N, C-alpha and C positions, 0 to 999 in steps of 0.2 A: 504493500500499499504506499509505503513512505516514497519508494523509487518512482510510482505514478505521480505522486504529488512533486517530486522534483522535477519531472519533465513536464509538469503542467507550469511550474515556475519559469521553465528555459523557455518554454513556447510563449506565455504571458509577456515574458522581459524582452522577446525578439518582435512582438507585436506591438510594443509601445515607442515612442519618439524618443526615449531617453538616451539612447546610444548616437542616434542622429545630433540630439542637443550637444551631446559630450564632443562629437567630431567637431561640429560648428565652432565650439567653443575653443578648441584644440588646434584647429588648421585655420583660422580667421582671426582678424583683428577688428576693432569697432572702428569706425570713420571717429576722428577726435571731434569733429562738429557736431554731427547727427546721430552718432554712436550705431549706425547701421553696420552689421558683420559683412566685412569685406574679404574675399579669397584672393590671394596673390596667385595669377596664373602666368604671368609672364617674368622674364629676367630682371627687368627694371624696377626699380625702386620708386619711381616716381607714380603715385597713385592718385586716381581720380574717382570720387565717389560718384555714383550714379545720380541721374536726375532725380528729383530736382534739386538736391544738396550741391553737387558739383565740386565739393571742396577738393583742393589738390594739396597732397601731403607726401611724407617721406614714410616708407614703410618701415623702415628701421627704427628712426627716433619719433615717428607721429607727429613731427613738427611740420608748419606750414612749409608748402615748397615753394614759395614766393622768395626770392633771394636766398634760396637753401644752396648750402656749399657741402655736396655731397661727402666731401674729405671729413667734415666734421662728425660725420656718424661714425666713422672708422676709430675714432678714440673713445677709449673705455672711461665712462664716468659713473660713479656709483648713483645708482637711482633710490629714490626713496619713495614712499607714499603709494599712491594707486597704481603707477606704472609697475613698479616693483611688486606689488601684490597680485596685478593682472598676469603678470610672466609667471608668477610661482602657481596661479590657479589655471593657467594653460599648461604648464609642465604636469600638475597633477591631472588635468583630463587626459593629456596622452598617456600617463602611465595607466590611468582608470581603461583607456580603450585598448591598450594593449593587454592589459589582465583580462579584459572581457573576452577579447578575441581568442586568447590564449584556451580558456575554458571553453569558448562557444564552440572551436573547431575538436575539441576533445569529446564535448557532450553530442556536437553533429556527427562525429564518426561512430560512437556509440549507439545514436539513434539509428543510424543506418544499418549498423549491426544487429540492432535489435528487429528492425524491420524485417530483414533479412531472414532472421530465425523465425520470427512469425510467418513468413511466407513458406518457408522450409517446412514448418509444423503443420501448417495448413494442407501442403502437399500431401505430406504423410498420412494426415488425417482422411484426406478426401480421396485420394488414389491409391496409395499402397495397402492402407488398411482394409480398403473396399476388395483390392485384389487378393490380399492375402484370404479374406472370409472367402471369396469366390472359389479359390483354389482349395482350401481346406475345409469346405463347408460340409 
């Protein structure tokens, strides 16, 4: 009974949007102006938020791109406050996704094996047992 409950939990977890939310949090950054999540999909660090915002900013430092000197982003400066906290939360979300993926892959493999075992059992029950009963009737 407990095993069925665990499978139910996995199925329920996979039908929710929680992992999608974690992915968005881990692989996007918020526009500094409107806070909309933006995914970086090109090599350039110059980002432009989609309309109606249109804010132009640096992907690395999240500063305005007007008068931006890209070399300034290559210098390390200790960050405090919300930026440091957001980076820490992003790393935690990435680790949560990795942990989830690790366990999900194992659960999915076991679920596939279970389904194959059930199919084999059904075949034995429907085909082979009938064949044996006809042979030794």
